[in-house]
DOGU-735504 format. One record per residue: residue number from 0; x, y, z of N, C-alpha, C in turn. Coordinates in pm, whole numbers, plus 50000, padded with zeros to 5 digits. Layout:
BEGIN
NUM	X	Y	Z	X	Y	Z	X	Y	Z
...
END
This chain:
BEGIN
0	67160	34198	02909	67156	34300	03010	67006	34336	03036
1	66966	34326	03145	66820	34390	03179	66833	34524	03255
2	66752	34622	03200	66755	34759	03231	66603	34790	03275
3	66595	34842	03397	66458	34900	03436	66478	35046	03447
4	66388	35147	03387	66388	35282	03387	66274	35347	03440
5	66286	35396	03561	66172	35500	03605	66054	35419	03622
6	66061	35285	03686	65954	35212	03710	65884	35244	03830
7	65746	35264	03822	65652	35287	03935	65542	35219	03920
8	65472	35195	04041	65344	35090	04049	65257	35147	04169
9	65156	35175	04131	65053	35217	04239	64936	35156	04254
10	64863	35150	04353	64736	35090	04382	64641	35187	04455
11	64506	35151	04424	64416	35254	04472	64336	35184	04554
12	64310	35218	04683	64238	35151	04795	64149	35249	04864
13	64008	35229	04857	63915	35324	04932	63937	35468	04864
14	63954	35479	04765	63979	35616	04706	64093	35681	04715
15	64219	35589	04790	64336	35657	04795	64451	35599	04713
16	64525	35656	04650	64638	35595	04569	64766	35595	04647
17	64827	35481	04634	64940	35452	04722	65046	35417	04620
18	65171	35464	04630	65275	35389	04554	65340	35291	04614
19	65352	35174	04556	65412	35056	04584	65584	35053	04541
20	65592	35103	04418	65732	35118	04364	65742	35264	04315
21	65828	35345	04357	65848	35472	04330	65977	35509	04239
22	65950	35509	04114	66061	35570	04025	66205	35506	04032
23	66202	35372	04018	66312	35290	04036	66372	35270	03906
24	66504	35286	03900	66594	35256	03793	66721	35178	03838
25	66752	35062	03755	66864	35001	03775	66898	34914	03647
26	67011	34846	03658	67036	34739	03544	67107	34616	03606
27	67090	34515	03557	67160	34388	03569	67257	34353	03441
28	67382	34323	03460	67459	34297	03358	67480	34137	03323
29	67505	34116	03214	67515	33958	03178	67608	33899	03266
30	67572	33782	03342	67622	33709	03446	67625	33766	03570
31	67578	33862	03591	67572	33950	03730	67466	33877	03823
32	67500	33890	03961	67403	33839	04057	67384	33964	04141
33	67247	33994	04134	67204	34125	04206	67095	34067	04316
34	67142	34087	04450	67047	34054	04559	66956	34162	04606
35	66845	34165	04603	66755	34265	04655	66709	34235	04801
36	66734	34336	04890	66683	34314	05033	66632	34431	05078
37	66568	34427	05189	66507	34543	05278	66384	34478	05357
38	66316	34595	05433	66232	34537	05526	66098	34480	05462
39	66030	34416	05525	65893	34381	05474	65804	34489	05432
40	65739	34487	05332	65661	34593	05257	65736	34705	05190
41	65861	34646	05159	65934	34777	05100	65927	34777	04930
42	65851	34664	04879	65826	34641	04739	65909	34568	04667
43	65973	34470	04760	66059	34396	04667	66000	34282	04590
44	65883	34202	04625	65825	34118	04545	65740	34197	04446
45	65702	34304	04464	65620	34376	04359	65713	34411	04246
46	65853	34446	04277	65929	34483	04185	65965	34364	04085
47	65988	34250	04135	66018	34145	04039	65901	34095	03956
48	65772	34108	04029	65664	34086	03950	65651	34187	03843
49	65673	34325	03845	65669	34398	03744	65775	34370	03637
50	65912	34308	03666	65981	34280	03571	65929	34165	03484
51	65887	34069	03553	65812	33946	03488	65687	33968	03423
52	65622	34088	03437	65501	34102	03377	65374	34050	03453
53	65394	34011	03585	65282	33959	03643	65196	34076	03689
54	65249	34208	03729	65204	34321	03751	65240	34419	03639
55	65154	34508	03618	65172	34600	03504	65228	34720	03553
56	65340	34795	03532	65382	34902	03555	65308	35026	03538
57	65293	35135	03641	65215	35243	03609	65291	35324	03525
58	65413	35330	03513	65499	35400	03435	65634	35333	03425
59	65722	35369	03336	65861	35321	03321	65874	35208	03230
60	65992	35169	03186	66025	35074	03094	66120	34951	03132
61	66107	34853	03091	66191	34733	03105	66247	34696	02962
62	66376	34673	02968	66450	34642	02857	66532	34516	02869
63	66534	34418	02786	66634	34284	02809	66696	34287	02668
64	66827	34298	02668	66929	34289	02565	66889	34375	02451
65	66841	34496	02484	66820	34601	02401	66683	34581	02349
66	66592	34500	02380	66466	34498	02338	66375	34528	02435
67	66274	34606	02410	66160	34653	02501	66074	34521	02547
68	66043	34508	02681	65955	34385	02706	65845	34430	02779
69	65828	34561	02813	65736	34621	02901	65598	34598	02862
70	65546	34563	02713	65429	34540	02703	65415	34383	02676
71	65513	34306	02690	65512	34169	02664	65410	34085	02781
72	65345	34002	02747	65298	33901	02833	65404	33834	02930
73	65351	33750	03004	65429	33660	03100	65497	33556	03015
74	65423	33506	02924	65472	33398	02833	65575	33454	02736
75	65542	33570	02679	65640	33625	02599	65784	33657	02648
76	65759	33716	02784	65894	33757	02845	65972	33604	02871
77	65902	33494	02907	65976	33369	02931	66028	33324	02810
78	65969	33341	02689	66041	33309	02575	66146	33387	02541
79	66136	33507	02573	66256	33616	02548	66372	33568	02640
80	66360	33488	02744	66487	33457	02829	66461	33489	02987
81	66333	33503	03015	66333	33537	03167	66250	33416	03241
82	66325	33393	03354	66267	33297	03435	66225	33349	03576
83	66127	33277	03641	66071	33337	03769	66030	33232	03853
84	66061	33247	03990	66029	33170	04093	65949	33222	04186
85	65807	33187	04224	65726	33265	04315	65788	33247	04457
86	65744	33332	04554	65765	33305	04681	65665	33211	04739
87	65547	33202	04686	65449	33084	04696	65406	33025	04593
88	65469	32916	04541	65457	32847	04408	65301	32807	04381
89	65255	32814	04268	65119	32754	04222	65133	32614	04220
90	65027	32551	04227	65001	32416	04228	64923	32375	04101
91	64955	32257	04052	64882	32214	03927	64824	32064	03922
92	64698	32065	03976	64651	31928	04012	64647	31845	03865
93	64694	31717	03860	64676	31640	03749	64810	31649	03660
94	64900	31710	03702	65046	31719	03629	65129	31690	03715
95	65227	31604	03672	65337	31532	03735	65452	31610	03759
96	65525	31610	03854	65663	31665	03867	65751	31664	03730
97	65752	31523	03673	65842	31517	03555	65776	31586	03436
98	65654	31582	03436	65584	31672	03326	65613	31831	03325
99	65624	31871	03457	65630	32009	03486	65777	32055	03443
100	65872	31976	03482	66016	32006	03441	66024	31996	03299
101	65981	31897	03236	65983	31885	03067	65934	32010	03018
102	65814	32062	03068	65750	32189	02998	65844	32320	03044
103	65905	32296	03145	66006	32417	03189	66133	32419	03101
104	66155	32304	03067	66289	32289	02983	66270	32310	02821
105	66133	32326	02803	66102	32340	02663	66100	32212	02596
106	66097	32087	02628	66104	31964	02566	66120	31857	02672
107	66132	31731	02612	66130	31606	02684	66266	31617	02769
108	66267	31563	02885	66373	31533	02978	66399	31392	03016
109	66533	31363	03016	66533	31215	03065	66531	31210	03187
110	66500	31071	03251	66479	31058	03403	66615	31100	03476
111	66723	31061	03408	66841	31124	03462	66863	31273	03494
112	66818	31355	03393	66841	31487	03399	66732	31540	03506
113	66617	31493	03503	66517	31523	03608	66566	31494	03742
114	66637	31367	03763	66676	31341	03898	66793	31456	03922
115	66891	31479	03857	66992	31583	03864	66928	31709	03915
116	66815	31753	03852	66751	31885	03892	66684	31882	04023
117	66622	31752	04051	66571	31760	04182	66645	31735	04313
118	66762	31651	04275	66856	31635	04365	66930	31771	04404
119	66936	31840	04309	67025	31965	04339	66947	32080	04408
120	66814	32045	04427	66759	32133	04527	66710	32048	04648
121	66776	31944	04690	66753	31873	04805	66629	31761	04826
122	66585	31719	04694	66471	31628	04696	66535	31478	04645
123	66482	31378	04710	66498	31240	04659	66447	31218	04534
124	66503	31217	04437	66429	31248	04299	66326	31145	04260
125	66370	31014	04275	66299	30915	04234	66146	30900	04296
126	66140	30963	04430	66016	30961	04496	65918	31083	04450
127	65974	31156	04372	65897	31287	04332	65837	31295	04186
128	65904	31204	04096	65884	31224	03940	65744	31209	03912
129	65692	31115	03962	65559	31074	03935	65437	31120	04004
130	65468	31225	04118	65385	31264	04201	65327	31393	04129
131	65191	31417	04155	65116	31532	04109	65165	31653	04192
132	65169	31774	04119	65206	31907	04166	65080	31951	04236
133	65034	31904	04343	64913	31949	04408	64903	31956	04548
134	64808	31949	04622	64803	31975	04760	64879	31870	04857
135	64915	31737	04783	64980	31645	04857	65121	31687	04875
136	65175	31800	04831	65308	31830	04854	65303	31954	04949
137	65425	31954	05035	65425	32061	05133	65463	32205	05063
138	65446	32296	05129	65494	32422	05085	65643	32425	05059
139	65728	32342	05152	65876	32335	05117	65906	32250	04997
140	65825	32148	04976	65853	32073	04862	65821	32130	04720
141	65718	32221	04741	65661	32298	04618	65777	32394	04575
142	65819	32473	04684	65924	32555	04672	66045	32492	04583
143	66092	32391	04632	66203	32338	04586	66177	32292	04431
144	66067	32230	04409	66029	32189	04284	66017	32301	04201
145	65960	32411	04233	65972	32527	04139	66113	32584	04105
146	66187	32582	04209	66325	32637	04173	66388	32547	04073
147	66375	32387	04075	66405	32313	03986	66357	32346	03846
148	66239	32384	03845	66180	32389	03715	66268	32536	03648
149	66284	32636	03736	66372	32738	03671	66500	32710	03636
150	66567	32625	03695	66708	32557	03661	66696	32475	03552
151	66587	32420	03521	66566	32322	03410	66581	32414	03270
152	66523	32526	03249	66536	32603	03147	66655	32689	03120
153	66666	32718	02979	66789	32826	02957	66727	32973	02949
154	66787	33040	03041	66749	33197	03052	66861	33294	03034
155	66805	33403	03006	66926	33521	03006	66919	33590	03154
156	66801	33578	03204	66809	33622	03339	66679	33539	03434
157	66719	33529	03558	66643	33453	03648	66593	33526	03770
158	66467	33533	03800	66434	33600	03913	66379	33502	04018
159	66429	33519	04141	66385	33424	04256	66341	33529	04359
160	66217	33484	04421	66162	33576	04533	66154	33480	04662
161	66263	33537	04728	66291	33449	04867	66306	33292	04851
162	66401	33252	04771	66412	33114	04752	66427	33047	04887
163	66496	33087	04993	66488	33017	05106	66385	33002	05200
164	66278	33074	05159	66140	33072	05252	66096	32919	05252
165	66069	32874	05362	65990	32748	05370	66073	32616	05347
166	66211	32622	05342	66276	32510	05336	66375	32502	05448
167	66412	32379	05483	66497	32354	05578	66656	32368	05558
168	66736	32374	05674	66875	32420	05650	66954	32331	05562
169	66922	32204	05552	66998	32124	05458	66966	32152	05323
170	66836	32172	05300	66776	32205	05146	66850	32342	05107
171	66836	32435	05212	66906	32557	05178	67047	32560	05137
172	67108	32481	05215	67248	32466	05174	67276	32402	05034
173	67187	32312	04987	67184	32268	04849	67160	32364	04756
174	67047	32450	04797	67017	32566	04694	67127	32669	04685
175	67193	32694	04787	67325	32796	04786	67426	32734	04691
176	67446	32604	04679	67539	32535	04592	67482	32561	04444
177	67368	32542	04436	67303	32575	04290	67342	32718	04243
178	67310	32805	04320	67326	32958	04302	67479	32980	04269
179	67573	32914	04351	67722	32915	04343	67749	32871	04183
180	67693	32775	04147	67731	32715	04039	67677	32802	03910
181	67558	32838	03914	67514	32934	03810	67592	33070	03804
182	67622	33115	03926	67699	33246	03926	67855	33211	03885
183	67914	33092	03919	68038	33073	03888	68047	33068	03723
184	67940	33002	03655	67954	32977	03530	67920	33098	03430
185	67859	33218	03502	67838	33327	03447	67735	33326	03321
186	67671	33207	03315	67575	33187	03183	67440	33247	03200
187	67385	33311	03320	67276	33363	03324	67294	33476	03419
188	67217	33585	03398	67191	33693	03528	67113	33620	03634
189	67116	33693	03744	67037	33647	03845	67000	33743	03924
190	66856	33773	03957	66799	33843	04072	66735	33787	04175
191	66800	33790	04305	66732	33718	04404	66696	33809	04511
192	66567	33795	04562	66519	33869	04682	66555	33768	04789
193	66633	33833	04900	66667	33759	05015	66700	33834	05136
194	66694	33756	05250	66731	33827	05381	66840	33725	05422
195	66889	33641	05361	66990	33545	05413	67125	33590	05384
196	67225	33595	05479	67355	33641	05471	67427	33564	05355
197	67413	33421	05349	67485	33341	05253	67471	33399	05106
198	67321	33422	05088	67299	33451	04945	67342	33607	04928
199	67327	33684	05018	67364	33821	05003	67521	33836	04986
200	67610	33760	05049	67742	33754	05030	67792	33697	04892
201	67705	33643	04831	67723	33579	04673	67713	33691	04588
202	67649	33791	04605	67618	33889	04520	67730	33982	04449
203	67720	34019	04339	67806	34114	04263	67771	34235	04340
204	67627	34246	04321	67581	34382	04376	67455	34375	04449
205	67425	34468	04557	67318	34441	04664	67240	34573	04630
206	67086	34561	04627	67011	34680	04625	66933	34658	04759
207	66911	34780	04822	66835	34790	04950	66724	34875	04918
208	66592	34817	04927	66461	34879	04918	66406	34928	05044
209	66347	35049	05041	66274	35097	05138	66172	35183	05117
210	66052	35164	05149	65919	35240	05098	65907	35262	04943
211	65940	35177	04887	65929	35144	04738	66036	35233	04658
212	66131	35273	04728	66268	35340	04665	66383	35271	04669
213	66485	35292	04617	66616	35246	04629	66676	35320	04750
214	66699	35262	04854	66782	35311	04962	66924	35324	04934
215	66979	35215	04875	67110	35209	04843	67134	35086	04751
216	67235	35101	04643	67267	35010	04556	67426	35016	04521
217	67491	34904	04527	67630	34901	04516	67690	34779	04521
218	67813	34767	04513	67893	34637	04516	67864	34566	04661
219	67898	34432	04657	67889	34389	04782	67961	34429	04891
220	68097	34463	04861	68172	34533	04951	68127	34674	05012
221	68058	34752	04912	68014	34889	04943	67893	34879	05050
222	67802	34771	05030	67672	34776	05099	67676	34665	05207
223	67737	34557	05184	67704	34444	05276	67773	34460	05446
224	67842	34570	05436	67929	34586	05567	67817	34641	05668
225	67718	34707	05613	67606	34785	05684	67502	34679	05715
226	67478	34579	05646	67362	34503	05656	67348	34429	05797
227	67445	34388	05858	67443	34304	05963	67495	34379	06102
228	67524	34511	06096	67583	34570	06197	67481	34590	06303
229	67516	34545	06420	67436	34552	06540	67323	34457	06547
230	67369	34325	06488	67272	34216	06491	67163	34202	06373
231	67166	34312	06292	67070	34305	06169	67039	34424	06128
232	67019	34423	05984	66979	34564	05933	66874	34540	05821
233	66764	34599	05805	66688	34596	05711	66622	34444	05703
234	66619	34380	05832	66554	34241	05825	66645	34125	05778
235	66776	34156	05742	66862	34067	05711	66905	33967	05813
236	66927	33840	05783	66948	33749	05868	67093	33675	05862
237	67150	33678	05968	67298	33592	05982	67270	33463	05945
238	67397	33429	05879	67394	33268	05854	67387	33193	05966
239	67319	33061	05961	67313	32966	06076	67455	32911	06090
END
């Protein structure tokens, strides 16, 4: 179980302090899928970066399965069982896709396992295994490869920042199937930032953020009926 208690994060610009995340508390139960949505600039990406340790909270605590992780580094949180996929994945010149998947898995992977991971995110696997993770890959290709690296590891909780961004509809449908599989097996908890109806409708619970605060949090039935009323709510997108 992941618990966030009274998380806040502020930045100072030109002598003025502005709160990006304002006293947020919530929890994610084992095997639960929480979708975070809300308008641009509401603090969604910052919140998951705080959870992963990419940003340091101004105040508050983060607990994973009863253990405090607030002062842990990114690597320490990863070893504790947290996985993370960036909205804009980093590139690693000189590293092949196959090597990156092996590192993510924590050991060597067979070519069959690598192919299964890449096929699961909509890539023709054998065309990518020996390619470098560099600027020769498009943004959409990078996004799918990074999602595959998260799926390659064993985690207690996985954090995905807008996994649908930059990928085509066919690849998105493959991605939805992967989330459905993880969710169905209930082996890992999932936090997904998304505006897409298909992902939102998979959630056990939905959190709406606005102005760095939780506007509403509840079950899918409690929250989702308001999301798409009048053609869209808080920037959420109807499924194609």
